[in-house]
C-alpha positions in Angstrom: -5.9 -29.4 26.9 -6.7 -26.8 24.2 -4.7 -24.3 22.5 -6.6 -21.0 21.4 -5.4 -17.9 19.5 -7.9 -15.1 20.4 -8.8 -13.1 23.4 -12.6 -14.3 22.8 -12.0 -17.9 23.0 -10.0 -17.3 26.4 -12.7 -15.3 27.8 -15.5 -17.9 26.5 -13.6 -20.9 28.1 -12.9 -19.1 31.5 -16.5 -17.8 31.6 -17.9 -21.4 31.7 -15.3 -22.6 34.2 -16.3 -19.6 36.8 -20.2 -20.5 36.1 -18.8 -24.0 37.5 -17.3 -22.4 40.6 -13.9 -23.3 39.4 -10.8 -21.4 40.4 -8.5 -20.4 37.5 -4.6 -19.8 37.6 -2.6 -18.0 35.1 1.4 -18.7 34.2 2.2 -15.9 32.1 5.3 -16.9 29.7 7.0 -15.9 26.4 7.2 -19.4 25.4 10.1 -22.0 24.5 9.3 -23.5 28.0 11.6 -25.6 30.3 11.6 -27.1 33.6 11.2 -23.7 35.5 8.1 -22.8 33.5 6.8 -26.4 34.2 7.5 -26.1 38.0 5.0 -23.0 37.9 2.3 -24.8 35.8 2.6 -27.6 38.4 2.1 -25.1 41.2 -0.7 -23.6 39.6 -2.5 -27.2 39.1 -2.1 -28.1 42.7 -3.5 -24.9 43.7 -6.3 -24.1 41.1 -9.1 -25.9 39.5 -7.8 -24.8 36.0 -4.7 -23.6 34.6 -4.2 -21.3 31.7 -0.6 -20.7 30.1 -0.1 -17.4 27.9 2.6 -18.3 25.3 3.4 -15.0 23.9 6.8 -13.3 22.9 5.8 -9.9 23.9 7.3 -7.1 21.3 6.7 -4.1 23.7 9.5 -5.3 26.4 12.2 -5.4 24.0 14.0 -2.6 22.9 15.3 -2.3 19.2 18.6 -3.5 19.8 17.5 -6.5 21.9 16.7 -10.0 20.7 12.9 -9.9 19.8 13.4 -11.5 16.5 15.9 -14.1 17.4 14.0 -15.0 20.9 13.7 -18.6 20.8 10.0 -20.2 19.9 8.8 -23.7 19.8 5.0 -24.0 20.2 4.7 -27.9 19.9 7.5 -28.2 22.5 5.5 -25.6 24.7 2.4 -27.9 24.2 3.9 -31.1 25.3 5.3 -29.4 28.7 2.1 -27.7 29.3 0.0 -31.1 28.8 2.5 -33.1 31.1 2.4 -30.3 33.7 -1.4 -29.8 34.1 -2.0 -27.0 32.0 -5.9 -26.8 30.7 -5.7 -24.1 28.0 -3.0 -22.4 26.2 -3.2 -18.8 24.9 -1.1 -18.4 22.1 -1.9 -15.0 20.3 -0.4 -13.3 17.4 0.9 -9.8 18.0 -2.1 -8.5 16.0 -4.3 -10.1 18.4 -2.9 -8.5 21.3 -1.9 -5.0 20.0 -4.2 -3.3 17.4 -2.2 -1.2 15.0 -2.9 2.1 16.6 -2.4 0.8 20.1 -1.4 3.5 22.6 -2.1 2.7 26.0 0.7 1.6 28.7 1.2 0.6 32.2 3.9 2.9 33.7 5.6 2.4 37.1 7.8 4.1 39.3 10.0 2.8 42.2 10.5 -1.0 41.8 11.0 -0.9 38.1 13.7 2.1 38.3 16.6 0.1 39.6 18.6 -3.2 38.4 17.1 -4.2 35.0 15.2 -1.1 34.9 18.4 0.8 34.4 19.8 -1.2 31.9 16.2 -2.0 30.1 14.4 1.3 30.5 11.4 0.3 28.5 11.3 -3.3 29.7 8.9 -3.3 32.5 6.5 -0.8 30.8 5.9 -3.7 28.3 5.9 -6.3 31.0 3.2 -4.3 33.2 1.2 -3.7 30.0 1.2 -7.2 28.7 0.4 -8.8 32.1 -2.2 -6.3 33.0 -3.9 -7.1 29.5 -3.4 -11.1 30.4 -5.3 -10.4 33.7 -7.9 -9.1 32.1 -8.3 -11.6 29.5 -7.8 -14.6 31.6 -9.5 -13.4 34.8 -7.4 -15.8 37.3 -7.8 -16.1 40.8 -3.8 -16.5 41.1 -1.1 -15.7 38.9 2.3 -17.6 39.0 5.9 -15.9 38.5 9.5 -17.2 39.1 11.9 -15.6 41.5 14.6 -16.1 38.6 13.0 -12.8 37.5 12.8 -11.4 41.1 12.6 -7.7 40.3 9.8 -8.6 37.8 8.1 -10.6 40.4 8.4 -7.4 42.8 7.1 -5.1 39.9 3.9 -7.4 39.3 3.3 -7.7 43.1 3.3 -3.7 43.3 0.9 -3.3 40.3 -1.3 -5.8 41.6 -1.6 -3.8 45.1 -1.7 -0.4 43.3 -4.2 -0.9 40.5 -6.6 -3.4 42.8 -6.4 -6.2 40.7 -8.2 -9.0 42.9 -5.4 -11.6 42.1 -3.0 -13.3 44.2 0.4 -13.4 43.1 2.2 -16.6 44.0 6.2 -16.5 43.6 7.9 -19.9 42.8 11.6 -20.8 43.4 14.5 -20.6 40.9 15.0 -23.9 39.3 18.5 -24.5 38.0 20.4 -26.9 36.2 22.6 -29.8 37.8 25.6 -27.6 38.1 23.8 -24.4 39.2 23.0 -22.5 36.1 19.4 -21.0 36.5 17.3 -22.3 33.4 16.5 -19.8 31.0 15.4 -19.7 27.5 18.5 -17.6 26.6 20.6 -20.5 27.9 20.3 -21.9 24.2 22.3 -18.8 23.1 25.4 -19.7 24.8 28.4 -21.7 23.1 29.8 -24.3 25.2 32.4 -22.5 26.4 30.1 -19.5 27.6 27.9 -22.2 29.0 30.6 -23.4 31.3 31.7 -19.9 32.3 27.9 -18.9 33.0 28.0 -21.3 36.0 30.1 -18.8 37.8 27.2 -16.7 38.6 25.7 -19.3 40.9 28.8 -19.8 42.5 29.5 -16.2 42.9 25.8 -15.6 44.5 26.4 -18.6 46.8 29.7 -17.1 48.5 27.6 -13.7 48.7 24.9 -15.4 50.5 27.2 -17.2 52.9 28.9 -14.0 53.7 25.5 -12.4 54.4 24.2 -15.7 56.3 27.4 -15.4 58.6 26.2 -12.0 60.2 28.1 -9.7 57.4 25.9 -6.5 57.6 27.6 -4.5 54.9 25.9 -4.6 51.6 28.9 -3.2 49.8 31.2 -6.2 51.2 28.5 -8.8 49.8 28.6 -6.9 46.4 32.6 -7.0 46.3 32.4 -10.7 47.2 30.2 -11.5 44.4 31.7 -9.0 41.8 35.1 -10.6 42.8 33.9 -14.1 41.8 32.1 -13.1 38.6 35.1 -11.0 37.3 37.6 -13.9 38.0 35.8 -15.6 34.8 37.2 -13.9 31.6 33.9 -14.4 29.6 31.8 -12.5 32.0 31.0 -8.9 31.4 29.1 -7.3 34.3 26.1 -5.2 33.7 25.5 -5.1 37.4 25.6 -6.5 41.0 23.3 -5.0 43.5 21.8 -5.6 46.6 18.4 -4.0 47.3 15.3 -4.4 50.0 12.7 -6.7 48.5 10.0 -6.3 47.4 10.5 -2.7 47.4 13.8 -2.9 45.2 15.3 0.2 46.8 19.4 -0.1 47.0 20.5 -0.6 50.5 23.8 -0.2 52.3 22.9 -2.6 55.1 21.9 -6.4 55.2 18.7 -6.0 57.1 15.1 -7.4 56.7 14.4 -8.7 53.6 17.0 -8.1 50.9 17.7 -9.0 47.2 21.1 -9.8 45.7 20.9 -9.6 41.9 23.1 -9.6 39.0 22.8 -9.4 35.6 26.2 -10.4 33.4 27.0 -10.7 29.8 28.6 -13.8 28.1 29.2 -12.7 24.4 25.9 -11.0 23.6 23.9 -13.0 25.9 22.7 -11.5 29.1 21.7 -13.7 32.1 20.2 -12.7 35.5 20.5 -14.7 38.6 19.7 -13.8 42.4 19.1 -14.6 45.9 16.6 -13.4 48.3 17.1 -13.4 52.2 14.8 -12.4 55.1 
């Protein structure tokens, strides 16, 4: 496994692989890898001949008041996980490699990016779409792997690939959880012990919402109310949103019908966590 820092190095490596007729999988990450990322890398290694992992904290998806500077970073730890999970190449660029000083071109989207996190973080998906487009152009993957924990992001990337005619298969992978149900996230490291314990309410609430929907409840409002009631029973939780939308369109719906996404974003102190389930 190699670690490279420049676009040209990635392109040179991928070009040699493609000459040999090898397939390439890409796992875009912001580093500080955990078992959720490892599961994506393993899936890519199962399905592709070579795997590129990008390890880059992307500044364009952070608003000025968000946690760009404090976002956890540990490239040595990331290298260990990548090697153990089957990666062949880590792309670990600096900001100046990805964005020239007068950078002015962005990928904007309407529709799937407007709801849920798009309301709370209005520039977020512009940054996501821009950096992922750049990574697709740099690594030329056959397949790219994204986790369901960021279900709206998965839907946004699927729409972007369709709309912009990227010849790439997007592979969504299941949420990886701690033993107590908390979805694995790099931001879990921000939580105090009390907040970490309180955050398990997210999975409990979503599971009750799932049971209600699977029992035949057709009212999205009823499912939202059940999830909200359980989260609000935890004093340390502060809700950003609880919503039910179609998936992958991300359109709010009043009826549990077809494929739906139930998604939450909740603050514990200053740490914002997301979680969800998909039905249908």
